[in-house]
C-alpha positions in Angstrom: 15.7 63.4 137.0 12.8 63.2 134.6 14.0 62.7 131.0 12.0 63.6 127.9 12.6 62.4 124.3 11.7 64.3 121.2 9.1 62.2 119.3 10.7 63.3 116.0 14.1 61.9 117.2 12.4 58.6 118.4 10.8 58.1 115.0 14.0 58.7 113.0 16.1 56.6 115.4 13.6 53.7 115.1 13.5 53.9 111.3 17.3 54.1 111.2 17.5 50.9 113.3 15.0 49.1 111.1 16.9 50.0 108.0 20.3 49.0 109.5 19.0 45.6 110.5 17.3 45.1 107.1 20.7 45.9 105.5 22.1 42.9 107.4 19.3 40.6 106.3 17.4 40.8 109.7 13.7 41.7 109.1 12.4 40.4 112.4 12.1 43.8 114.0 10.5 45.3 110.9 7.9 42.6 110.8 7.1 43.1 114.5 6.9 46.9 113.9 4.4 46.6 111.0 2.3 44.1 113.0 1.7 46.9 115.5 1.5 49.8 113.1 -0.7 48.4 110.3 -3.8 47.8 112.5 -3.8 51.5 113.4 -4.9 52.4 109.9 -7.9 50.1 110.2 -8.9 50.7 113.8 -8.4 54.5 114.3 -9.7 57.6 112.6 -7.3 59.8 110.8 -7.0 62.4 113.5 -6.1 59.8 116.2 -3.5 57.9 114.2 -0.5 60.2 114.9 -0.8 59.7 118.7 -1.1 56.0 118.3 2.0 55.9 116.0 3.9 57.8 118.7 2.9 55.4 121.4 4.1 52.4 119.3 7.3 54.1 118.4 8.0 54.9 122.0 7.4 51.2 122.9 9.9 50.1 120.3 12.4 52.8 121.5 12.1 51.3 125.0 12.4 47.8 123.6 15.8 48.8 122.2 16.7 50.0 125.7 17.7 53.4 124.5 16.0 55.4 127.2 17.7 53.2 129.8 21.1 53.8 128.1 20.7 57.6 128.2 19.5 57.5 131.8 22.5 55.5 132.9 24.8 58.2 131.6 22.8 60.9 133.4 23.2 58.9 136.6 27.0 59.3 136.2 26.4 63.0 137.1 24.4 62.8 140.4 24.9 66.5 141.1 22.8 67.4 138.1 19.7 66.0 139.8 20.0 68.8 142.4 20.8 71.6 140.0 18.4 70.8 137.1 14.8 69.9 137.0 14.9 67.6 134.0 16.6 66.6 130.7 15.4 66.7 127.1 16.9 64.6 124.4 16.1 66.3 121.1 16.8 65.9 117.4 19.6 67.9 115.8 19.2 68.8 112.2 22.9 68.8 111.3 26.4 68.5 112.9 26.4 72.2 113.8 23.1 71.9 115.6 24.4 69.1 117.9 25.3 70.1 121.5 23.8 71.0 124.9 22.2 74.1 126.4 19.9 75.1 129.3 16.3 76.1 129.0 13.7 77.1 131.5 12.0 74.4 133.5 8.3 73.7 133.6 8.0 75.5 136.9 9.8 78.8 135.9 9.4 80.3 139.4 11.8 77.7 140.9 14.6 79.1 138.8 15.8 75.6 137.9 16.8 74.8 134.3 16.3 71.8 132.1 19.2 70.3 130.2 18.7 70.0 126.5 21.0 67.7 124.5 20.5 67.7 120.7 21.7 64.6 118.8 21.7 63.4 115.3 19.5 60.3 114.9 22.4 58.4 113.3 24.3 58.6 116.6 22.1 55.9 118.0 23.5 53.4 115.5 26.9 53.7 117.2 26.2 53.1 120.9 29.8 53.4 122.1 30.2 56.8 120.4 26.7 57.8 121.6 27.7 57.2 125.2 30.9 59.3 124.8 29.0 62.1 123.2 26.2 62.3 125.8 28.8 62.1 128.6 30.8 64.9 127.0 27.7 67.1 126.7 26.6 66.4 130.2 30.0 67.7 131.4 29.3 70.9 129.5 25.9 71.1 131.2 27.5 70.5 134.6 29.8 73.5 133.9 26.9 75.6 132.8 25.1 74.9 136.1 28.2 75.4 138.2 28.6 78.7 140.1 32.4 78.4 140.1 32.5 78.1 136.3 30.3 81.2 135.9 28.8 80.5 132.5 26.9 83.2 130.7 25.1 83.0 127.4 26.4 86.0 125.7 27.9 87.3 122.4 31.5 86.4 122.2 32.6 89.0 119.6 31.9 92.5 118.4 31.2 91.6 114.8 30.3 88.3 112.9 33.9 87.6 111.9 35.2 88.1 115.5 32.2 86.2 116.9 33.1 83.2 114.7 36.8 83.2 115.5 36.3 83.7 119.3 33.6 81.1 119.4 35.8 78.5 117.7 38.6 79.2 120.2 36.3 79.2 123.1 34.8 75.8 122.1 38.3 74.3 121.8 39.4 75.5 125.2 36.2 74.3 126.8 36.4 70.9 125.2 40.0 70.6 126.5 38.7 71.4 130.0 35.8 68.9 129.6 37.7 65.9 128.2 40.7 66.3 130.4 38.6 66.0 133.6 36.6 63.1 132.3 39.7 61.2 131.3 41.2 61.8 134.8 38.0 60.3 136.2 38.5 57.2 134.1 35.6 58.0 131.8 35.5 57.5 128.1 34.9 60.8 126.2 35.0 62.1 122.6 38.7 62.9 122.3 41.9 62.0 124.0 44.8 64.3 124.9 46.5 63.9 121.5 43.4 64.8 119.6 42.6 67.8 121.7 46.2 69.0 121.3 45.9 68.8 117.5 42.8 71.0 117.6 44.5 73.5 119.9 47.7 73.5 117.7 45.7 74.2 114.6 44.4 77.4 116.1 47.8 78.8 116.9 50.1 77.7 114.1 52.4 80.6 114.5 53.3 79.8 118.1 56.4 77.7 118.2 55.7 74.0 118.8 57.6 73.8 122.1 55.6 76.7 123.5 52.3 75.3 122.3 53.0 72.0 124.0 53.9 73.7 127.2 50.8 75.9 127.2 48.5 72.9 126.3 50.0 70.8 129.2 49.1 73.6 131.6 45.5 73.8 130.2 45.1 70.0 130.3 45.9 69.9 134.0 43.8 72.9 135.0 40.9 71.9 137.2 39.6 75.5 137.8 39.0 77.1 134.5 36.1 79.5 134.3 33.9 81.0 131.6 35.6 84.4 132.0 39.1 83.0 131.9 38.4 81.0 128.7 36.7 84.0 127.1 39.8 86.2 127.8 42.1 83.6 126.2 39.8 83.1 123.2 39.8 86.9 122.6 43.4 87.7 123.2 46.2 85.4 122.0 48.7 87.2 124.3 46.8 85.8 127.2 47.4 82.3 125.8 51.1 83.0 125.4 51.3 84.4 128.9 50.7 80.9 130.2 54.2 79.9 129.0 55.9 82.6 131.1 58.2 81.1 133.6 58.3 77.8 131.9 61.7 76.4 130.7 60.8 77.2 127.0 60.2 80.9 127.7 63.3 81.9 125.8 61.8 80.6 122.5 59.3 83.5 122.5 62.0 86.1 122.5 63.4 85.0 119.2 60.4 86.2 117.2 57.2 87.9 118.2 54.0 86.0 117.5 51.3 87.8 115.6 48.0 86.0 115.4 44.6 86.8 114.1 42.5 88.8 116.6 45.5 90.6 118.2 45.6 94.3 118.4 47.3 96.4 115.8 50.1 98.3 117.6 49.3 101.4 115.6 45.5 101.8 115.7 44.9 99.5 118.6 42.0 97.8 116.9 41.9 94.0 116.7 42.6 92.7 113.3 42.5 89.5 111.3 44.3 90.9 108.3 48.0 91.6 109.0 50.1 93.2 106.4 52.9 90.9 105.0 56.4 91.8 103.9 56.3 95.2 105.4 60.0 95.0 106.4 60.8 95.0 102.6 59.4 98.5 102.1 62.0 100.8 103.7 59.9 104.0 103.0 56.8 102.7 104.7 58.8 101.4 107.7 60.5 104.8 108.1 57.1 106.7 107.8 55.6 104.5 110.5 58.6 104.9 112.8 58.2 108.7 112.5 54.8 108.4 114.1 55.6 105.4 116.3 59.4 105.5 117.2 59.3 102.3 119.3 57.6 100.3 116.5 59.5 97.5 114.7 58.3 95.6 111.6 58.2 92.4 113.6 55.5 94.1 115.8 53.2 93.9 112.8 50.7 96.3 111.3 47.1 95.8 110.2 46.0 96.1 106.5 44.0 99.2 107.1 46.9 101.1 108.7 49.3 100.1 105.9 46.8 101.2 103.3 46.6 104.6 105.0 50.4 105.0 104.9 50.5 103.9 101.2 47.9 106.6 100.4 50.0 109.2 102.3 53.0 108.1 100.2 51.0 108.6 97.0 49.9 112.1 98.1 53.4 113.1 98.9 
């Protein structure tokens, strides 16, 4: 597979390496670099210098064996060579910009995609972490190119708030799926099982710990997750809770219903991220709601908009 490297990334990686070595008192690479760069100012006109600088920086990038390192990680995924027509290693501008995606290949008629991985230049100063990060992103790319995973680049929510929440959950589920398979293959990746569980648990704080652990264990062992399945779970917490049905801890769920952000209000049926609190303490509002919804109980929850509507009705009456 042909790999391309962003010249801007190469430049910043090289300067970062020079600075790091200088900080340790090693100026040998800096002197060598300037012995190649300085003559360019004397021997080439202004309009030709940028291309000469890029050639020299690429030579030093290869001298550090960084293209070889990246290629070796790509070679851990031989199937990608058949599914993608190339790879691009580009510069990320911040932590949120890091990641992988697919783009059209040079020959668009072939239908093949190129894999783009965006990395912060500083990642190249920590080679062990860099390897884990690239491997993790290539597993994402492998899923995106897999027919069985069924990836689609689409909006994940109906409004910006829902989009943000669903995207966060989707990413956590997908990272669990990615790292669990890599670890079972004996590969080093970004996070171990304990770290991924902590991320999962932080999303669902109101689910009892025993239930969360059971659900997570099922997800960790799953070898056939799909884009659609992850998206359903990311959008509906009840789909996550369903995973625990039939497991030994099922009785824990019956003690108290779990109401999480993004679930549907039992009254208006709209998804809500603002649940009313302490409703059971207002007997009048509880009775008014039960007049319209006889089967409703305070533990079922009610969204902030619905409770405001009932409070307005109370004031009018």
